[in-house]
C-alpha positions in Angstrom: 46.8 11.3 105.6 43.0 11.7 104.8 42.2 12.5 108.1 44.1 15.6 108.9 42.9 16.7 105.3 39.0 16.2 106.2 40.0 18.2 109.1 41.7 20.8 107.0 38.9 21.1 104.9 36.5 21.8 107.6 38.3 24.2 109.5 38.2 26.2 105.7 34.6 26.0 105.5 34.0 27.3 109.1 36.4 29.8 108.6 34.1 32.0 106.8 31.3 31.6 108.6 33.6 32.3 112.0 34.2 35.8 110.3 30.5 36.3 109.3 29.9 36.1 113.3 32.7 38.1 114.1 31.3 40.7 112.0 28.1 40.9 113.1 29.0 40.5 116.4 31.4 43.7 115.7 28.5 45.4 114.7 25.7 44.1 116.4 25.2 47.7 118.4 24.8 49.2 115.1 22.5 47.0 113.6 20.6 47.6 117.0 20.6 51.0 116.6 19.6 50.7 113.0 16.8 48.2 114.2 14.9 50.8 116.8 15.4 54.3 114.5 13.1 51.4 111.5 10.8 50.6 114.0 10.6 54.8 115.1 10.0 55.2 111.6 7.4 52.7 110.7 5.3 53.5 114.1 5.6 57.2 112.9 5.3 56.8 109.3 2.0 54.6 110.6 0.3 58.0 112.3 0.3 60.2 109.5 1.2 61.3 106.1 4.4 62.2 104.0 6.5 60.2 106.9 8.6 58.7 104.2 9.6 61.2 102.1 12.6 63.8 101.0 10.6 66.5 102.6 10.5 65.0 105.9 14.3 63.5 105.7 14.6 68.1 105.0 13.5 68.9 108.2 14.6 65.7 110.5 18.0 66.7 109.1 18.3 70.0 109.9 16.6 69.2 113.6 19.5 66.7 113.9 22.2 68.4 112.5 23.7 70.3 115.8 23.1 67.1 117.7 24.6 65.1 115.0 27.9 67.7 115.6 27.7 67.7 119.2 27.9 63.9 119.3 30.6 63.6 116.8 32.5 65.4 119.1 31.3 62.8 122.1 32.3 59.7 119.7 35.9 61.2 119.0 36.6 61.1 122.8 34.7 58.3 123.7 35.8 56.4 121.2 39.9 57.4 123.2 37.8 56.2 126.4 37.2 59.9 127.9 34.0 61.7 128.1 33.7 65.7 127.3 31.5 67.7 129.2 32.8 70.9 127.9 31.2 70.8 125.0 28.1 72.4 126.3 30.2 75.6 126.9 31.9 75.7 124.0 28.6 75.5 121.8 27.1 78.5 124.1 29.8 80.6 124.1 30.3 80.2 120.3 26.9 81.2 119.5 27.0 84.0 122.1 30.4 85.2 120.1 29.0 84.6 116.7 25.4 86.2 117.3 27.1 89.5 119.5 30.1 90.2 116.9 29.4 89.0 113.4 28.8 91.8 110.8 26.4 91.2 107.8 28.7 90.8 105.5 30.4 87.5 104.0 34.1 88.7 105.0 32.8 88.8 108.7 31.0 85.8 108.9 34.2 83.8 107.5 36.8 85.7 110.3 34.2 85.0 113.5 33.4 81.3 112.2 36.9 80.8 112.1 37.5 82.7 115.0 34.9 80.2 117.0 36.5 77.3 115.0 39.8 78.0 116.5 38.6 78.6 119.9 37.0 75.7 120.0 39.9 73.3 119.0 42.0 75.1 121.1 39.8 75.1 124.2 39.5 71.1 123.3 43.6 70.9 123.1 44.1 72.7 126.5 41.3 70.1 128.2 43.8 67.2 126.5 46.9 69.1 127.8 45.5 69.5 131.4 44.2 66.1 132.0 47.4 64.6 130.8 49.7 67.1 132.4 48.3 67.0 135.9 47.3 63.0 135.9 43.0 64.4 136.0 40.4 62.4 135.2 38.3 63.7 131.6 35.1 64.2 133.6 37.2 66.5 136.2 38.5 68.7 133.8 35.8 69.2 131.4 33.2 69.4 133.7 35.1 72.9 135.4 36.0 74.0 132.0 32.4 73.5 130.9 31.4 76.0 133.8 34.2 78.6 133.2 33.0 78.6 129.2 29.1 79.0 130.5 30.4 82.0 133.3 32.3 83.7 129.9 29.0 82.9 127.8 26.5 84.7 130.9 29.0 88.0 130.3 29.7 87.7 126.5 25.9 87.6 126.0 23.5 87.6 129.5 20.6 86.7 128.2 19.5 85.4 124.3 19.7 87.7 121.9 22.2 88.8 119.5 21.5 88.6 115.5 23.2 86.8 113.0 23.0 87.8 108.9 19.8 86.9 107.2 21.6 85.5 104.1 23.7 82.9 106.6 20.4 81.9 107.9 19.1 81.0 104.5 22.3 79.9 103.2 22.1 76.3 105.7 18.7 75.8 104.9 19.5 76.0 100.8 18.5 72.8 98.1 20.6 71.6 96.2 18.7 68.7 93.7 15.8 69.1 96.3 18.0 68.3 99.6 18.6 71.1 101.9 22.2 71.6 103.4 22.1 69.4 106.4 21.5 66.4 104.5 24.8 67.0 102.5 26.6 68.1 105.6 25.6 64.6 107.4 26.7 63.1 104.2 30.0 64.8 104.0 30.8 64.0 107.7 30.2 60.0 107.4 32.6 60.6 104.3 35.3 61.9 106.6 35.0 59.8 109.0 35.5 56.7 106.5 38.6 58.6 105.9 39.5 60.0 109.2 38.9 56.1 110.7 41.8 55.0 108.3 44.2 57.4 109.0 47.2 56.4 111.6 45.8 58.9 113.9 42.5 57.5 113.9 43.2 54.1 114.1 45.9 55.1 117.1 42.7 56.8 119.3 40.7 53.1 118.7 44.2 51.2 119.5 44.6 53.8 123.1 40.4 53.1 123.5 41.0 49.4 123.3 44.1 49.1 125.5 45.3 52.3 126.8 49.0 50.5 128.2 49.4 48.3 125.2 49.4 51.5 123.0 51.4 53.5 125.1 54.0 50.9 125.2 54.1 50.8 121.7 55.3 54.4 121.5 52.0 56.1 121.5 52.4 59.6 122.7 49.7 59.9 125.5 49.9 63.8 125.0 49.8 63.6 121.1 46.0 61.6 121.7 44.5 63.9 124.1 45.1 66.9 122.7 43.9 65.7 119.6 41.3 64.1 120.5 39.8 67.1 123.0 40.8 69.3 120.1 38.7 67.5 117.5 35.8 67.5 119.7 35.9 71.1 120.7 35.9 71.7 116.8 32.8 69.9 116.5 31.4 71.3 119.0 32.3 74.9 117.6 30.7 73.9 114.5 27.2 72.7 116.4 27.3 76.1 117.7 27.6 78.0 113.9 25.1 75.9 112.4 22.9 76.5 115.9 22.7 80.1 115.3 21.5 79.5 111.7 18.2 77.5 113.7 18.0 80.2 116.3 18.8 83.7 114.1 20.5 84.7 117.7 22.9 83.1 120.7 22.2 81.7 123.5 24.4 81.5 126.9 22.7 78.4 128.2 21.6 76.2 125.2 24.6 74.2 125.1 23.9 72.4 128.3 21.0 70.7 126.3 23.8 68.7 124.1 25.6 67.4 126.6 23.8 64.4 127.8 22.3 64.2 124.3 25.3 63.7 122.8 26.7 61.3 125.1 23.2 59.3 124.3 23.1 59.7 120.9 26.1 57.7 121.1 25.9 55.2 123.0 22.5 54.0 121.6 24.5 54.2 118.3 26.7 51.5 119.8 30.1 53.5 120.9 31.7 51.6 123.6 31.1 53.6 126.9 34.8 52.0 127.6 36.8 53.1 124.9 37.6 51.3 121.2 34.7 50.2 119.8 31.7 52.3 117.9 31.4 54.1 114.3 30.0 57.4 113.2 27.0 56.4 111.1 25.6 54.6 114.7 26.1 57.9 116.2 23.8 59.5 113.5 21.3 57.0 114.1 21.2 57.9 117.5 20.8 61.7 117.1 18.0 60.8 114.2 16.0 58.6 117.1 16.2 60.9 119.7 14.7 63.5 117.3 12.0 61.4 115.6 11.1 60.3 118.9 10.5 64.0 119.9 8.2 64.3 116.5 7.0 60.8 117.9 5.5 62.5 121.2 4.3 65.4 119.0 2.1 63.8 116.8 0.9 61.2 119.6 -0.5 64.8 121.1 1.2 63.4 124.9 3.2 65.5 127.5 6.6 66.4 126.5 7.8 65.2 129.4 7.9 61.4 128.3 10.1 62.8 125.9 13.3 62.1 128.3 11.6 59.4 129.6 11.2 57.4 126.4 15.0 58.8 125.3 15.5 57.1 128.5 14.1 53.8 127.8 16.3 53.8 124.5 19.0 54.2 126.0 19.1 52.0 129.0 18.1 48.9 126.1 21.2 50.5 124.1 23.7 50.5 127.3 22.6 46.6 128.4 22.9 45.3 124.7 25.9 46.9 124.6 27.1 45.6 128.0 26.4 41.9 126.7 27.7 42.1 123.1 30.8 43.0 125.2 31.1 40.6 127.8 30.3 38.0 124.8 33.3 39.5 122.9 35.3 38.8 125.8 34.8 35.2 126.8 35.4 34.9 122.8 39.1 36.4 122.5 39.9 35.1 126.3 
């Protein structure tokens, strides 16, 4: 009896340590991304003054927000186990339509913002419908949609141009308590994710990404999940397009292509699994800041800008290796 009691007490004592190890394992990719960002910031701070200040946070957040929004779109579909290349076309077409159609009045900005956002969401939902109805791979469907939207964007605006109201640009860079709007928007985005991840929709997307077969056997609708996932992806890509117009002050029919691979990279660096079911938007935001600050660091070092994709690729490779090791250990421990 005493032996059984001792065994029970030992198991009880080990339980918290097991939970801690499980939490650490599940968040190892996020911790790795945070450590990378800290190292990069320390190097950046050692090369110049004013790096660890509110003003620098304002500048970096303004520069990173478009990528953060595009990577949010990518994170949602990657959590489901997919990928969305069409965000490049949505961003390009969104900036082109907005810059050529919007007027100076607040009503015009509101109307055309709503049209761009609704268009992005509808295009994304269409992607989900097509891939589910015809049993096509997300890569192929979204690649084709990217090509179609890029062509339409060129028809709307053949070259960079158009214009957006000056007050729209100023509004996006307004300060509240010394902090610019992009910082507040990123904070709001993270709060949204905390809520969204706890909703039935959020948990369903994660469940489908972890085991699509088990989720569908439980009664989850594949059509609904795909249309919601890709619809949300299109919506956030359209948000990225609207914010981007405040940064460049115009539209661009090709600019969205710059955010396709970068959005995937930011998500993976932040710990979002390429196989679905694992990830957190906080990691994606960290990944977006890493890619943004790498560019600043290369500029400060006064070395060729060609080194930026080299450095970004090396960081991405490290993140993929860490994620792969973690997932192998997770499968081994659960089997």
